[in-house]
VOKOL-362447 format. One record per residue (C-alpha): z, y, x; residue in one letter. Coordinates in Angstrom, 2 decimals. Layout:
BEGIN
+---------+---------+---------+-------+
!      zz !      yy !      xx ! vexmi !
+---------+---------+---------+-------+
!       Z !       Y !       X !     A !
...
+---------+---------+---------+-------+
! end
This chain:
BEGIN
+---------+---------+---------+-------+
!      zz !      yy !      xx ! vexmi !
+---------+---------+---------+-------+
!  -30.64 !  -17.34 !  -62.84 !     M !
!  -27.32 !  -17.74 !  -61.06 !     K !
!  -29.05 !  -19.25 !  -58.01 !     N !
!  -31.55 !  -16.36 !  -57.88 !     K !
!  -28.72 !  -13.80 !  -57.99 !     I !
!  -26.81 !  -15.64 !  -55.25 !     S !
!  -29.95 !  -15.83 !  -53.12 !     K !
!  -30.61 !  -12.11 !  -53.60 !     S !
!  -27.04 !  -11.24 !  -52.62 !     I !
!  -27.31 !  -13.41 !  -49.51 !     S !
!  -30.56 !  -11.73 !  -48.45 !     I !
!  -29.06 !   -8.28 !  -48.99 !     L !
!  -25.97 !   -9.24 !  -46.99 !     L !
!  -28.06 !  -10.48 !  -44.07 !     V !
!  -30.18 !   -7.32 !  -44.14 !     L !
!  -27.01 !   -5.20 !  -44.22 !     F !
!  -25.55 !   -7.00 !  -41.22 !     L !
!  -28.84 !   -6.64 !  -39.33 !     M !
!  -28.82 !   -2.90 !  -39.97 !     V !
!  -25.24 !   -2.67 !  -38.74 !     I !
!  -26.08 !   -4.73 !  -35.67 !     S !
!  -29.16 !   -2.63 !  -34.89 !     F !
!  -27.23 !    0.59 !  -35.28 !     A !
!  -24.49 !   -0.76 !  -33.04 !     G !
!  -27.01 !   -1.68 !  -30.35 !     C !
!  -28.28 !    1.88 !  -30.41 !     N !
!  -24.75 !    3.23 !  -29.86 !     G !
!  -24.59 !    5.26 !  -33.09 !     S !
!  -21.11 !    6.50 !  -33.97 !     K !
!  -21.96 !    7.06 !  -37.67 !     D !
!  -22.88 !    3.57 !  -38.83 !     T !
!  -20.02 !    3.19 !  -41.25 !     G !
!  -19.16 !   -0.23 !  -39.80 !     A !
!  -15.54 !   -1.07 !  -40.47 !     I !
!  -13.50 !   -1.01 !  -37.23 !     G !
!  -16.56 !   -0.88 !  -34.97 !     D !
!  -16.60 !    2.85 !  -34.28 !     D !
!  -13.23 !    2.80 !  -32.54 !     K !
!  -14.24 !   -0.11 !  -30.31 !     K !
!  -17.52 !    1.55 !  -29.35 !     Q !
!  -15.75 !    4.78 !  -28.49 !     D !
!  -13.11 !    3.11 !  -26.31 !     E !
!  -13.20 !    4.15 !  -22.68 !     K !
!  -12.79 !    1.12 !  -20.44 !     K !
!  -12.60 !    0.87 !  -16.67 !     V !
!  -12.72 !   -2.19 !  -14.41 !     T !
!  -11.03 !   -1.70 !  -11.05 !     Y !
!  -11.08 !   -4.25 !   -8.23 !     L !
!   -8.19 !   -4.15 !   -5.79 !     Y !
!   -7.55 !   -6.28 !   -2.70 !     V !
!   -4.06 !   -7.79 !   -2.62 !     H !
!   -2.79 !   -9.99 !   -5.44 !     A !
!    0.72 !  -10.38 !   -6.83 !     T !
!    2.52 !  -12.94 !   -8.96 !     N !
!    5.08 !  -10.47 !  -10.34 !     T !
!    5.02 !   -6.98 !  -11.82 !     L !
!    8.72 !   -6.36 !  -11.37 !     N !
!    8.47 !   -3.19 !   -9.26 !     P !
!   11.89 !   -3.75 !   -7.68 !     H !
!   10.70 !   -6.88 !   -5.89 !     L !
!    8.93 !   -6.63 !   -2.55 !     K !
!    6.62 !   -9.40 !   -3.77 !     A !
!    5.11 !   -7.00 !   -6.30 !     S !
!    3.16 !   -5.45 !   -3.43 !     G !
!    3.36 !   -1.92 !   -4.86 !     N !
!    0.94 !   -3.03 !   -7.59 !     I !
!    2.95 !   -1.76 !  -10.61 !     P !
!    2.79 !    1.88 !   -9.51 !     I !
!   -0.90 !    1.55 !   -8.61 !     R !
!   -1.68 !    0.47 !  -12.18 !     T !
!   -0.15 !    3.63 !  -13.61 !     G !
!    2.38 !    1.61 !  -15.62 !     A !
!    5.51 !    2.77 !  -13.79 !     V !
!    6.66 !    5.91 !  -12.01 !     E !
!    9.22 !    6.86 !   -9.39 !     T !
!   11.86 !    9.57 !   -9.32 !     L !
!    9.98 !   11.44 !   -6.59 !     V !
!    6.33 !   11.41 !   -5.57 !     R !
!    4.27 !   12.69 !   -2.66 !     I !
!    1.45 !   15.15 !   -3.31 !     D !
!   -1.95 !   15.53 !   -1.63 !     E !
!   -0.39 !   17.77 !    1.03 !     D !
!    2.20 !   15.07 !    1.84 !     L !
!    4.99 !   17.13 !    0.30 !     K !
!    7.77 !   15.71 !   -1.86 !     L !
!    7.55 !   16.56 !   -5.56 !     K !
!    9.99 !   15.65 !   -8.35 !     P !
!    8.43 !   13.21 !  -10.82 !     W !
!   10.93 !   11.63 !  -13.21 !     L !
!   13.48 !   13.99 !  -11.72 !     L !
!   13.62 !   17.71 !  -12.31 !     E !
!   15.42 !   18.61 !   -9.07 !     K !
!   18.05 !   17.50 !   -6.55 !     W !
!   20.46 !   19.05 !   -4.09 !     N !
!   22.97 !   18.21 !   -1.37 !     S !
!   25.00 !   20.30 !    1.03 !     K !
!   25.85 !   17.59 !    3.54 !     D !
!   23.15 !   14.88 !    3.10 !     A !
!   25.91 !   12.53 !    1.90 !     K !
!   26.86 !   13.83 !   -1.55 !     H !
!   23.80 !   14.16 !   -3.78 !     W !
!   23.16 !   15.37 !   -7.32 !     E !
!   19.92 !   14.47 !   -9.11 !     F !
!   18.89 !   16.03 !  -12.42 !     K !
!   16.74 !   13.81 !  -14.65 !     V !
!   13.72 !   15.31 !  -16.40 !     R !
!   14.30 !   15.52 !  -20.17 !     K !
!   12.02 !   14.26 !  -22.93 !     G !
!   10.67 !   11.18 !  -21.15 !     I !
!   10.50 !    7.87 !  -22.99 !     K !
!    9.70 !    4.35 !  -21.89 !     F !
!    6.81 !    2.48 !  -23.48 !     H !
!    9.21 !    0.94 !  -26.01 !     N !
!   10.58 !    4.34 !  -27.09 !     G !
!   13.85 !    4.17 !  -25.14 !     T !
!   14.81 !    7.54 !  -23.66 !     S !
!   15.13 !    8.01 !  -19.92 !     L !
!   18.57 !    9.13 !  -18.74 !     D !
!   20.81 !    8.98 !  -15.70 !     A !
!   22.46 !    5.71 !  -16.76 !     N !
!   19.14 !    3.85 !  -16.90 !     I !
!   18.19 !    5.24 !  -13.50 !     I !
!   21.54 !    4.11 !  -12.10 !     K !
!   20.93 !    0.61 !  -13.53 !     A !
!   17.48 !    0.55 !  -11.89 !     N !
!   18.87 !    1.49 !   -8.50 !     I !
!   21.55 !   -1.20 !   -8.84 !     E !
!   18.91 !   -3.80 !   -9.75 !     A !
!   16.74 !   -2.72 !   -6.83 !     C !
!   19.66 !   -2.93 !   -4.38 !     I !
!   20.51 !   -6.40 !   -5.71 !     K !
!   16.97 !   -7.77 !   -5.42 !     N !
!   15.51 !   -5.91 !   -2.46 !     N !
!   17.38 !   -5.97 !    0.88 !     P !
!   14.97 !   -3.46 !    2.41 !     G !
!   15.69 !   -0.86 !   -0.26 !     I !
!   19.41 !   -1.62 !   -0.07 !     K !
!   19.41 !   -0.82 !    3.65 !     N !
!   17.28 !    2.28 !    3.19 !     A !
!   19.40 !    3.80 !    0.41 !     L !
!   22.75 !    2.83 !    1.97 !     N !
!   24.63 !    3.90 !   -1.17 !     I !
!   28.42 !    3.94 !   -1.34 !     E !
!   28.83 !    4.95 !   -4.99 !     S !
!   26.97 !    6.30 !   -8.04 !     M !
!   28.08 !    8.16 !  -11.14 !     E !
!   25.83 !    8.79 !  -14.15 !     A !
!   26.35 !   11.10 !  -17.12 !     K !
!   23.59 !   12.18 !  -19.49 !     E !
!   20.89 !   13.74 !  -17.27 !     D !
!   22.91 !   13.97 !  -14.04 !     I !
!   23.09 !   11.22 !  -11.42 !     L !
!   25.51 !   11.66 !   -8.52 !     K !
!   25.09 !    9.52 !   -5.41 !     I !
!   27.32 !    9.24 !   -2.36 !     V !
!   25.80 !    7.52 !    0.67 !     T !
!   27.78 !    5.59 !    3.28 !     K !
!   26.39 !    7.84 !    6.00 !     K !
!   24.57 !   11.17 !    5.82 !     P !
!   20.99 !   10.45 !    4.77 !     N !
!   18.75 !   13.50 !    4.57 !     A !
!   15.82 !   11.19 !    3.72 !     S !
!   17.39 !    9.97 !    0.46 !     L !
!   15.05 !   11.88 !   -1.92 !     P !
!   12.03 !   10.60 !   -0.02 !     S !
!   13.36 !    7.03 !   -0.30 !     E !
!   12.76 !    7.37 !   -4.05 !     F !
!    9.03 !    7.75 !   -3.39 !     V !
!    8.91 !    4.06 !   -2.49 !     H !
!    7.14 !    2.05 !   -5.24 !     P !
!    9.95 !   -0.53 !   -5.20 !     N !
!   12.26 !    2.16 !   -6.63 !     T !
!   10.07 !    2.68 !   -9.71 !     A !
!   11.99 !    3.10 !  -12.95 !     I !
!   11.70 !    0.62 !  -15.85 !     I !
!   13.77 !   -0.29 !  -18.88 !     D !
!   15.86 !   -2.95 !  -17.16 !     V !
!   17.14 !   -4.18 !  -20.54 !     N !
!   13.65 !   -4.99 !  -21.81 !     A !
!   12.34 !   -8.55 !  -21.74 !     S !
!    9.50 !   -9.91 !  -19.57 !     D !
!   10.14 !   -7.58 !  -16.62 !     I !
!    8.08 !   -9.85 !  -14.36 !     D !
!    5.01 !   -9.85 !  -16.59 !     T !
!    5.27 !   -6.72 !  -18.77 !     K !
!    7.52 !   -4.13 !  -17.14 !     P !
!    8.37 !   -1.37 !  -19.59 !     C !
!    7.82 !    1.83 !  -17.63 !     G !
!    7.20 !    5.49 !  -18.34 !     T !
!    3.65 !    5.60 !  -16.99 !     G !
!    0.31 !    6.59 !  -18.47 !     A !
!   -0.61 !    2.94 !  -19.08 !     F !
!    1.14 !   -0.05 !  -20.63 !     K !
!    0.73 !   -3.64 !  -19.47 !     V !
!   -0.98 !   -5.60 !  -22.23 !     E !
!   -1.55 !   -8.86 !  -20.35 !     N !
!   -0.92 !  -10.17 !  -16.84 !     F !
!   -2.45 !  -13.20 !  -15.18 !     K !
!   -0.54 !  -13.72 !  -11.91 !     P !
!   -2.71 !  -13.38 !   -8.80 !     N !
!   -5.73 !  -12.69 !  -11.01 !     S !
!   -5.72 !   -9.61 !  -13.25 !     S !
!   -3.80 !   -7.07 !  -15.30 !     I !
!   -4.98 !   -5.68 !  -18.63 !     Q !
!   -3.70 !   -2.17 !  -19.35 !     L !
!   -3.86 !    0.07 !  -22.41 !     V !
!   -3.24 !    3.80 !  -22.62 !     K !
!    0.20 !    5.15 !  -23.45 !     N !
!   -0.55 !    7.38 !  -26.46 !     D !
!    2.85 !    9.01 !  -26.12 !     K !
!    2.75 !    9.69 !  -22.40 !     Y !
!    5.16 !   12.46 !  -21.45 !     W !
!    2.90 !   14.23 !  -18.94 !     D !
!   -0.23 !   14.93 !  -20.98 !     G !
!   -3.27 !   13.21 !  -22.44 !     E !
!   -4.40 !    9.89 !  -20.98 !     V !
!   -8.20 !    9.88 !  -20.82 !     K !
!   -9.01 !    6.15 !  -20.54 !     V !
!   -8.18 !    3.65 !  -23.29 !     D !
!   -8.19 !    0.40 !  -21.33 !     K !
!   -8.18 !   -0.70 !  -17.71 !     V !
!   -9.03 !   -4.11 !  -16.30 !     N !
!   -7.21 !   -4.24 !  -12.94 !     F !
!   -8.38 !   -7.28 !  -10.97 !     E !
!   -7.47 !   -8.76 !   -7.58 !     F !
!  -10.13 !   -9.95 !   -5.16 !     N !
!   -9.58 !  -10.29 !   -1.41 !     Q !
!  -13.27 !  -10.93 !   -0.71 !     D !
!  -14.84 !   -7.61 !    0.33 !     A !
!  -18.37 !   -8.93 !   -0.31 !     N !
!  -17.41 !  -10.08 !   -3.80 !     A !
!  -15.97 !   -6.64 !   -4.58 !     R !
!  -19.18 !   -5.03 !   -3.34 !     L !
!  -21.36 !   -7.31 !   -5.47 !     Q !
!  -19.18 !   -6.58 !   -8.50 !     A !
!  -19.83 !   -2.86 !   -8.08 !     L !
!  -23.55 !   -3.26 !   -7.45 !     Q !
!  -23.99 !   -5.54 !  -10.47 !     S !
!  -22.19 !   -3.13 !  -12.77 !     G !
!  -19.26 !   -5.46 !  -13.43 !     Y !
!  -16.79 !   -3.20 !  -11.61 !     A !
!  -16.60 !    0.56 !  -11.99 !     D !
!  -14.35 !    1.17 !   -8.98 !     I !
!  -13.60 !   -0.96 !   -5.92 !     I !
!  -10.92 !   -0.40 !   -3.32 !     F !
!  -11.78 !   -0.85 !    0.35 !     K !
!  -15.40 !   -2.00 !    0.41 !     P !
!  -16.31 !   -3.64 !    3.71 !     A !
!  -16.83 !   -0.92 !    6.32 !     A !
!  -20.21 !   -2.36 !    7.30 !     E !
!  -21.46 !   -1.84 !    3.72 !     S !
!  -20.78 !    1.91 !    3.67 !     I !
!  -24.22 !    2.98 !    4.92 !     E !
!  -25.93 !    0.77 !    2.35 !     T !
!  -23.80 !    2.16 !   -0.46 !     L !
!  -24.51 !    5.73 !    0.62 !     K !
!  -28.19 !    5.11 !   -0.13 !     K !
!  -27.37 !    4.22 !   -3.75 !     D !
!  -27.42 !    7.42 !   -5.81 !     S !
!  -25.31 !    5.76 !   -8.50 !     K !
!  -22.42 !    5.13 !   -6.10 !     V !
!  -19.96 !    7.62 !   -4.65 !     T !
!  -18.09 !    6.71 !   -1.47 !     I !
!  -14.75 !    8.46 !   -1.26 !     D !
!  -13.33 !    8.10 !    2.24 !     T !
!  -10.46 !    9.99 !    3.80 !     M !
!   -7.91 !    9.62 !    6.62 !     P !
!   -4.98 !    7.58 !    5.38 !     G !
!   -1.38 !    7.07 !    6.41 !     L !
!   -1.87 !    3.49 !    7.60 !     R !
!   -1.91 !    2.07 !   11.12 !     T !
!   -3.39 !   -1.19 !   12.39 !     N !
!   -1.31 !   -2.61 !   15.22 !     E !
!   -0.40 !   -5.55 !   17.40 !     L !
!    3.12 !   -6.40 !   16.31 !     L !
!    4.95 !   -8.19 !   19.13 !     Y !
!    7.70 !  -10.78 !   18.74 !     N !
!   10.34 !   -9.35 !   21.08 !     I !
!   12.36 !  -12.59 !   20.85 !     K !
!    9.72 !  -14.52 !   22.77 !     K !
!   10.07 !  -14.68 !   26.58 !     P !
!    6.59 !  -13.34 !   27.28 !     L !
!    6.10 !  -10.75 !   24.52 !     T !
!    9.73 !   -9.75 !   25.05 !     G !
!    8.66 !   -8.45 !   28.47 !     N !
!    7.59 !   -4.79 !   28.47 !     E !
!    4.91 !   -5.27 !   31.12 !     Y !
!    3.49 !   -8.36 !   29.45 !     F !
!    3.06 !   -6.28 !   26.27 !     R !
!    1.38 !   -3.57 !   28.34 !     K !
!   -0.92 !   -6.21 !   29.78 !     G !
!   -1.95 !   -7.31 !   26.30 !     L !
!   -2.44 !   -3.66 !   25.34 !     D !
!   -4.95 !   -3.32 !   28.18 !     S !
!   -7.02 !   -6.07 !   26.54 !     L !
!   -7.55 !   -3.95 !   23.41 !     I !
!  -10.92 !   -2.22 !   23.37 !     N !
!  -10.04 !    0.42 !   20.78 !     R !
!  -13.42 !    2.14 !   21.00 !     K !
!  -15.28 !   -1.07 !   20.19 !     E !
!  -12.87 !   -1.85 !   17.35 !     I !
!  -13.29 !    1.54 !   15.67 !     V !
!  -17.03 !    1.94 !   16.23 !     E !
!  -18.21 !   -1.63 !   15.65 !     N !
!  -15.61 !   -3.68 !   13.79 !     I !
!  -14.56 !   -0.78 !   11.55 !     M !
!  -17.97 !    0.94 !   11.43 !     S !
!  -16.45 !    4.29 !   12.46 !     A !
!  -14.30 !    4.32 !    9.31 !     Q !
!  -11.15 !    4.79 !   11.37 !     A !
!   -9.66 !    6.82 !   14.20 !     T !
!   -8.46 !    5.36 !   17.51 !     I !
!   -4.66 !    5.02 !   17.54 !     A !
!   -2.26 !    5.16 !   20.47 !     Y !
!    0.92 !    5.60 !   18.44 !     G !
!    2.37 !    4.96 !   14.98 !     P !
!    1.52 !    8.36 !   13.50 !     F !
!   -1.84 !   10.07 !   13.42 !     M !
!   -2.03 !   13.02 !   15.79 !     E !
!   -1.74 !   16.36 !   14.03 !     G !
!    1.21 !   15.40 !   11.86 !     L !
!    4.25 !   17.62 !   12.58 !     P !
!    6.30 !   14.64 !   13.80 !     F !
!    3.58 !   13.10 !   15.98 !     S !
!    3.29 !   13.46 !   19.76 !     I !
!    0.39 !   13.85 !   22.18 !     D !
!   -0.11 !   10.19 !   23.01 !     Y !
!   -0.95 !    8.87 !   26.44 !     K !
!   -4.36 !    7.22 !   26.16 !     K !
!   -3.81 !    3.60 !   27.17 !     N !
!   -6.35 !    2.29 !   29.66 !     Q !
!   -8.55 !   -0.65 !   28.63 !     F !
!   -9.76 !   -3.12 !   31.25 !     G !
!   -9.15 !   -6.53 !   32.79 !     L !
!   -7.99 !   -5.07 !   36.12 !     D !
!   -5.39 !   -2.94 !   34.38 !     K !
!   -4.27 !   -5.95 !   32.35 !     A !
!   -3.86 !   -8.07 !   35.50 !     L !
!   -1.89 !   -5.29 !   37.16 !     E !
!    0.58 !   -5.26 !   34.26 !     N !
!    0.83 !   -9.05 !   34.10 !     F !
!    1.80 !   -9.07 !   37.79 !     K !
!    4.53 !   -6.52 !   37.03 !     K !
!    5.72 !   -8.90 !   34.30 !     A !
!    6.44 !  -11.48 !   37.01 !     G !
!    3.39 !  -13.66 !   36.37 !     L !
!    1.05 !  -14.94 !   39.06 !     T !
!   -2.65 !  -14.16 !   39.20 !     V !
!   -4.88 !  -16.69 !   40.94 !     T !
!   -8.65 !  -16.25 !   41.09 !     D !
!   -8.44 !  -13.69 !   38.30 !     G !
!   -6.47 !  -16.04 !   36.01 !     K !
!   -2.92 !  -15.41 !   34.78 !     V !
!   -0.34 !  -18.20 !   35.16 !     L !
!    3.29 !  -18.55 !   34.14 !     D !
!    5.15 !  -20.80 !   36.61 !     N !
!    1.76 !  -22.23 !   37.64 !     S !
!    0.96 !  -23.10 !   34.02 !     K !
!   -1.73 !  -21.62 !   31.77 !     P !
!   -0.52 !  -19.27 !   29.04 !     I !
!   -1.21 !  -19.97 !   25.37 !     K !
!   -0.13 !  -17.52 !   22.68 !     L !
!    0.18 !  -17.96 !   18.93 !     K !
!   -1.44 !  -15.12 !   17.02 !     V !
!   -1.07 !  -14.45 !   13.29 !     V !
!   -3.18 !  -12.23 !   11.06 !     T !
!   -4.61 !  -12.08 !    7.54 !     Y !
!   -8.05 !  -11.55 !    6.01 !     A !
!   -7.27 !   -9.35 !    3.01 !     S !
!   -7.80 !   -6.46 !    5.43 !     R !
!  -11.20 !   -7.55 !    6.64 !     A !
!  -11.02 !   -5.88 !   10.05 !     E !
!   -7.85 !   -7.66 !   11.20 !     L !
!   -9.22 !  -11.14 !   12.09 !     P !
!  -12.11 !   -9.64 !   14.13 !     P !
!   -9.60 !   -7.47 !   16.02 !     I !
!   -7.60 !  -10.61 !   16.83 !     A !
!  -10.79 !  -12.38 !   17.94 !     Q !
!  -11.81 !   -9.50 !   20.21 !     L !
!   -8.42 !   -9.53 !   21.96 !     V !
!   -8.66 !  -13.33 !   22.16 !     Q !
!  -12.09 !  -13.08 !   23.82 !     S !
!  -10.89 !  -10.58 !   26.42 !     N !
!   -7.74 !  -12.62 !   27.13 !     A !
!   -9.80 !  -15.76 !   27.70 !     K !
!  -11.61 !  -14.02 !   30.57 !     K !
!   -8.33 !  -13.96 !   32.52 !     I !
!   -7.17 !  -17.43 !   31.52 !     G !
!   -4.93 !  -16.63 !   28.55 !     I !
!   -5.58 !  -18.79 !   25.49 !     E !
!   -4.82 !  -17.54 !   21.98 !     M !
!   -4.52 !  -19.70 !   18.88 !     D !
!   -5.23 !  -17.53 !   15.81 !     I !
!   -3.75 !  -18.43 !   12.42 !     S !
!   -5.03 !  -16.61 !    9.34 !     I !
!   -2.59 !  -16.52 !    6.43 !     V !
!   -2.76 !  -15.04 !    2.93 !     E !
!   -2.10 !  -11.29 !    3.00 !     G !
!    0.74 !  -11.41 !    0.50 !     E !
!    2.42 !  -14.19 !    2.52 !     N !
!    2.24 !  -12.69 !    6.00 !     V !
!    5.72 !  -11.12 !    5.94 !     D !
!    7.31 !  -14.43 !    4.97 !     N !
!    5.29 !  -16.23 !    7.62 !     H !
!    6.60 !  -13.89 !   10.31 !     L !
!   10.17 !  -14.92 !    9.49 !     K !
!    9.40 !  -18.33 !   11.01 !     S !
!    9.38 !  -16.88 !   14.56 !     D !
!    6.59 !  -19.33 !   15.41 !     D !
!    4.28 !  -16.60 !   16.68 !     W !
!    3.87 !  -14.29 !   19.66 !     D !
!    2.09 !  -11.35 !   18.10 !     F !
!    0.56 !  -10.43 !   14.77 !     C !
!   -2.45 !   -8.23 !   14.09 !     V !
!   -0.86 !   -6.26 !   11.29 !     Y !
!   -1.46 !   -3.21 !    9.12 !     S !
!    1.15 !   -1.01 !    7.48 !     L !
!    1.73 !    2.41 !    6.01 !     L !
!    3.61 !    4.40 !    8.63 !     T !
!    4.00 !    7.79 !    6.92 !     A !
!    3.60 !    7.24 !    3.16 !     P !
!    6.27 !    9.84 !    2.35 !     R !
!    4.96 !   12.55 !    4.64 !     G !
!    7.62 !   12.10 !    7.31 !     D !
!    8.58 !    9.64 !   10.04 !     A !
!   11.64 !    8.27 !    8.24 !     G !
!   10.01 !    5.34 !    6.48 !     Y !
!    8.50 !    3.82 !    9.61 !     Y !
!   11.46 !    4.45 !   11.90 !     L !
!   13.96 !    2.93 !    9.46 !     N !
!   11.88 !    0.03 !    8.15 !     S !
!   10.05 !   -1.04 !   11.33 !     S !
!   12.18 !    0.07 !   14.29 !     I !
!   15.85 !   -0.11 !   13.29 !     K !
!   17.34 !   -3.61 !   13.78 !     P !
!   18.05 !   -4.10 !   10.05 !     E !
!   14.69 !   -2.69 !    8.92 !     G !
!   12.84 !   -4.75 !    6.33 !     S !
!    9.58 !   -4.58 !    8.33 !     L !
!   11.11 !   -5.02 !   11.78 !     N !
!    9.42 !   -8.41 !   12.10 !     H !
!    9.30 !   -8.12 !   15.88 !     G !
!   13.10 !   -7.85 !   16.24 !     Y !
!   13.15 !   -4.51 !   18.04 !     I !
!   16.76 !   -3.72 !   18.95 !     N !
!   17.02 !   -0.69 !   21.20 !     D !
!   20.40 !    1.07 !   21.20 !     D !
!   18.98 !    4.40 !   22.34 !     K !
!   16.28 !    4.29 !   19.67 !     L !
!   18.77 !    3.36 !   16.96 !     T !
!   21.04 !    6.26 !   17.93 !     A !
!   18.14 !    8.71 !   17.67 !     I !
!   17.11 !    7.33 !   14.28 !     I !
!   20.69 !    7.57 !   13.00 !     N !
!   20.80 !   11.21 !   14.10 !     E !
!   17.42 !   11.75 !   12.44 !     F !
!   18.74 !   10.31 !    9.17 !     N !
!   21.77 !   12.62 !    9.11 !     S !
!   19.83 !   15.75 !   10.07 !     C !
!   18.84 !   18.15 !    7.28 !     I !
!   16.85 !   20.68 !    9.32 !     D !
!   13.16 !   19.70 !    9.17 !     E !
!   12.28 !   21.11 !   12.58 !     T !
!   15.09 !   19.18 !   14.24 !     K !
!   14.12 !   16.01 !   12.34 !     R !
!   10.56 !   16.28 !   13.60 !     N !
!   11.82 !   16.72 !   17.16 !     E !
!   14.01 !   13.61 !   16.85 !     L !
!   11.06 !   11.66 !   15.44 !     A !
!    9.04 !   12.68 !   18.49 !     K !
!   11.82 !   11.49 !   20.79 !     Q !
!   11.88 !    8.13 !   19.03 !     A !
!    8.09 !    7.79 !   19.17 !     T !
!    8.08 !    8.59 !   22.89 !     T !
!   10.46 !    5.67 !   23.56 !     I !
!    8.52 !    3.33 !   21.27 !     I !
!    5.33 !    4.04 !   23.18 !     N !
!    6.91 !    3.97 !   26.63 !     K !
!    8.32 !    0.50 !   25.94 !     K !
!    5.10 !   -0.60 !   24.22 !     N !
!    7.13 !   -2.24 !   21.43 !     Y !
!    3.88 !   -2.40 !   19.45 !     N !
!    0.26 !   -1.73 !   20.36 !     S !
!   -1.27 !    0.76 !   17.96 !     Y !
!   -4.98 !    0.19 !   17.50 !     V !
!   -6.54 !    2.28 !   14.71 !     A !
!   -5.84 !    4.54 !   11.76 !     Y !
!   -8.15 !    3.18 !    9.04 !     P !
!   -9.65 !    5.49 !    6.46 !     N !
!   -8.83 !    4.94 !    2.81 !     V !
!  -12.17 !    3.96 !    1.28 !     I !
!  -13.02 !    3.73 !   -2.41 !     V !
!  -16.45 !    3.26 !   -3.97 !     A !
!  -17.20 !    3.95 !   -7.62 !     Y !
!  -20.02 !    4.18 !  -10.14 !     N !
!  -20.59 !    7.93 !  -10.49 !     N !
!  -22.71 !    7.41 !  -13.62 !     Q !
!  -19.58 !    6.31 !  -15.46 !     R !
!  -16.47 !    7.45 !  -13.59 !     I !
!  -15.07 !   10.95 !  -13.30 !     S !
!  -11.80 !   12.44 !  -12.05 !     N !
!  -11.13 !    9.68 !   -9.52 !     W !
!   -8.79 !   10.87 !   -6.76 !     K !
!   -8.17 !    8.85 !   -3.62 !     T !
!   -4.54 !    8.87 !   -2.52 !     S !
!   -3.85 !    8.90 !    1.25 !     P !
!   -0.57 !    7.10 !    0.54 !     S !
!   -2.45 !    4.38 !   -1.44 !     E !
!    0.28 !    4.57 !   -4.10 !     F !
!   -1.46 !    6.45 !   -6.92 !     Y !
!   -4.67 !    4.88 !   -8.22 !     M !
!   -4.96 !    4.53 !  -12.00 !     I !
!   -3.89 !    7.93 !  -13.34 !     T !
!   -3.88 !    9.80 !  -16.64 !     K !
!   -6.79 !   11.95 !  -15.45 !     D !
!   -9.16 !    9.08 !  -14.62 !     L !
!  -12.05 !    9.32 !  -17.09 !     D !
!  -15.31 !    7.75 !  -18.22 !     V !
!  -18.38 !    9.93 !  -18.77 !     K !
+---------+---------+---------+-------+
! end
């Protein structure tokens, strides 16, 4: 009798579990299964990004701006869709002389661990950033800080009208600096919390139920790194990924034919360039740089290599911005290149360029995480070979390129960088052109340029600042300190059957947001 009862109970239990399983497969939300309803209702998104990082400490350059892109951390100031500065964790700021500043902290904001945001924590963040990030230290140029409740006072060593915009930079994101595991689980104020981090692989994020700026729509985000554009494309097409950043340009037309995929493409604030090492005897010569510039077929690069997902560039800033100039259109052609190489003091024999009767061989560096860069290098290499100049191309990991350039064992680098991520010229001029700039890998040191940039930094009037930026850009282009090649579009592809409220950011800073949703 006991065995019969046990057998009957077992059969009933199996039948019950089968019913639950069947109901679950049909997506019913009224099955009565313990704990299953919540899991079925969870909104999850898988996002594939390009560049990897081994740290999530936003203050470190090595973080690659990833923390802010995940929606886990936020900055004091942000840039809106119209490239205008907007207070974020701040309420407002003011200064009468661009040297003495007062910042008012927004009230009612808490970190993921419940700690309240105040001026003292912000001061501690800025101090940590200055200690760990030389580029930010140089940009902020702070003499002293004083914090009390919700007011932070800052005095800069020199007038710096760009100071509020410096706080747009993702490396200045605010975290609880007293929390543990800053490198793997930074405790920010953002819409999402870091649940798990596998360095150089993936980040698992969960929604911040107590987010200060409204309801967060998505419950979980799987943020993965993959530098292979084809792999990202296959992940989207197979349904593994919901959103991919920067699909290969040549795949755009194919994706457009897929009704389930939306391609969101827009002009960005990035510039692809040839970054010259001014320390080297050849690339330190203005006319040699102009000769190399004449080997760049910009039209072919934009139309073929970048599949028309870019605009031809002749300067650091896209034309139409208030601080951009009307660029002289550099002439492409072997004859023009030879003319410039002669002006550089080189000899040309039978259409071949020689330096002291010896062939020229240049070391070129680039990286593949931006898929168009190696082909650009190869195109320049092919054109140079026609006039006897050899180029040895080294391809390094994208996240390691800046460190590689410190070695000085290179002549030029095919490089890509954000030139106007804050909506003005200040970021590029200070980081890439001033001698102490964190991205001045080419060692540009031009006294006249530096003087103009210093005046730009101390100037409060926007019209005058734009005029000074134009003066600086004119010199940069006249000297051909870099060769600007293309302004790539920001391209994102996503599954429109699942994803809603995706917004592509021209600055590339804001990706996973509170408004991102699943249908």
